[in-house]
C-alpha positions, 0 to 999 in steps of 0.5 A: 576267495575260499582258498584265501579263507582257508589259508587264514584259518590255517595261519590262525591255527598255527599261530595259536598252537605256536602260542600254546606251545610257548606258554607250555615251555614257559611253564616248563621253565619256570617249574624248573627254576622253582615257581609252582612249588615253594616251601610250604607251612602247615597250620596249627594251634601252638605256634599257628603255623610251621614248615611242612615236614619231609619236603624237599624243594629245589629253587634256581637262580634267580630265585636263589643266591647261588645256581641252586638252593635246596630246602629240605625239612625233617620230621619235626618240620626243622630245616636241618638234617634229621636227628634220632629220637634218642640223642647219641652218646658223647654227642652235643645236640644244639637246638636253634630256634628263630625266624627267617634269619635262622631259616636262611630263606629259600634263596640261600642253599641249606649247605650254606646258611649259618646253622649248617656251617656251624653244624660242620665246624663246631665239632673242632671247637668243642672236641666232640660230634655235634648235631645241629636242629634248625626250627625256624620259619619266616615270620615267627615272633617270640610267642610262635617259637614258643608254642613250637618249642612246647609242641615238639619238646626239646628232642633231648638238646643239651642247649637251645639258642634263641635266634633274635633280631631287631624286629622281635622285641616288639613283634606280636604273635604271627597269625595264621598265613591268610594269603600266598605271602607265606605259602601254606598247605591250605593256600599255595600256587600250584602253577609257575606262572601262578606263583610268578604273578601272585608272589612277584607281578601282582604285589609289585603292580599293586605298590606302583599303581597304589602311589597313583591312587589305583587300587586294582588288586588286594593288598597282599603283603609278601613281606616278612612280618618279622623285619619291621622294627616297632616300638610297642612297649607293651608288646615288648613287656609281653615278649619278656614274659615269654622268654621267661616262659621259655627259660622256665620250660627249658630248665624243667627239662634240664636244657641250657638256654642262650639267646643269639641276637643278630641285628638287621645290617640294613637299618643303620641309615634309618635313625628312627628304626636304629633307635626302636632297635636299640631299645628292644635290644637293651631291654632283651640284653638286660632281661638275659643279664638279670636272668643268668642266660648267655647273651651274644650280640654279634653285630659288631662282627658282621655289620660293615659299611656296605651292608648290601655286600651281605644281605639278600634284597632287603635290610635283614636277610643274608646272602651266602657271605652273610650267613658265612659271617654269622656263622663265624662270629658264632664260632669265634665266640662259642665260649659266650654261648656255652654254659658260662652265663656271662653278658658280653658283646661279640669280639670284632672280626679281625680276619680282614 
């Protein structure tokens, strides 16, 4: 009887040991994929939050749109190659400022986001060396971007290109992150299983259970706050004032100003959001014309009958193919974003 008991204990210990090994191996696999060390933001008073400087993050499939996606930030928290404080002679320095569309998400490798593609291709168009800075992060509104610009200055840029989308005209200031939706230095998952649960499993379970009236979890949104198309006219008017402040600040620092408008390809089937988007974009375009700010709408060059072919897992963010289309549209219409203050619509893509 005692022998049988010892064998039972032995099997239990072996089973527990194997279970611990499996759990440990699972954590190792999750860490290799990229769970447990997301790209972090730091909190501040100017922009509310911005990318933490000098990060080097790697995410692997299925967290990336390719086998591996790298996220590297410079000393200013920009997702771009570092630039020197003093601009080299005869160099065109372009400053992109925007939200998650310009940031590119952690699912797309840094070398394949549209700002980096433009950096590599533009010298052949302007016939001089080009440096590109990418000041952007998920969720930013125009007011956040203005705060970031004033905090860091123009960094000797020749031209700032504000990247706006359908959600921006009526998006109010994005507050500091208060949960794991946008991981910060104050609140972020430290373990692979933790991030898998907090950012993937729990939100999905919450949505499923909430449909049946069951509320077991805190309502924590992992959705980018900038991808909803609103209709608040008061916020729209306030954002137009922020654009005026940005224009004035850039003029004082002798930096040219352009607006690049990238619509949400996935809302075409939603007539309500599409109408809100039309009103918002028209207001931005009218402001740009009135203030002689170059405005480029690349919608005609990127929107297709199959939006999912150029998008990631939602209606707004672009995959590798989508980023390439955005870069192509910018390069094809570069003269519109150049100093001549003309308001026109992008030329359609005729390469098909």
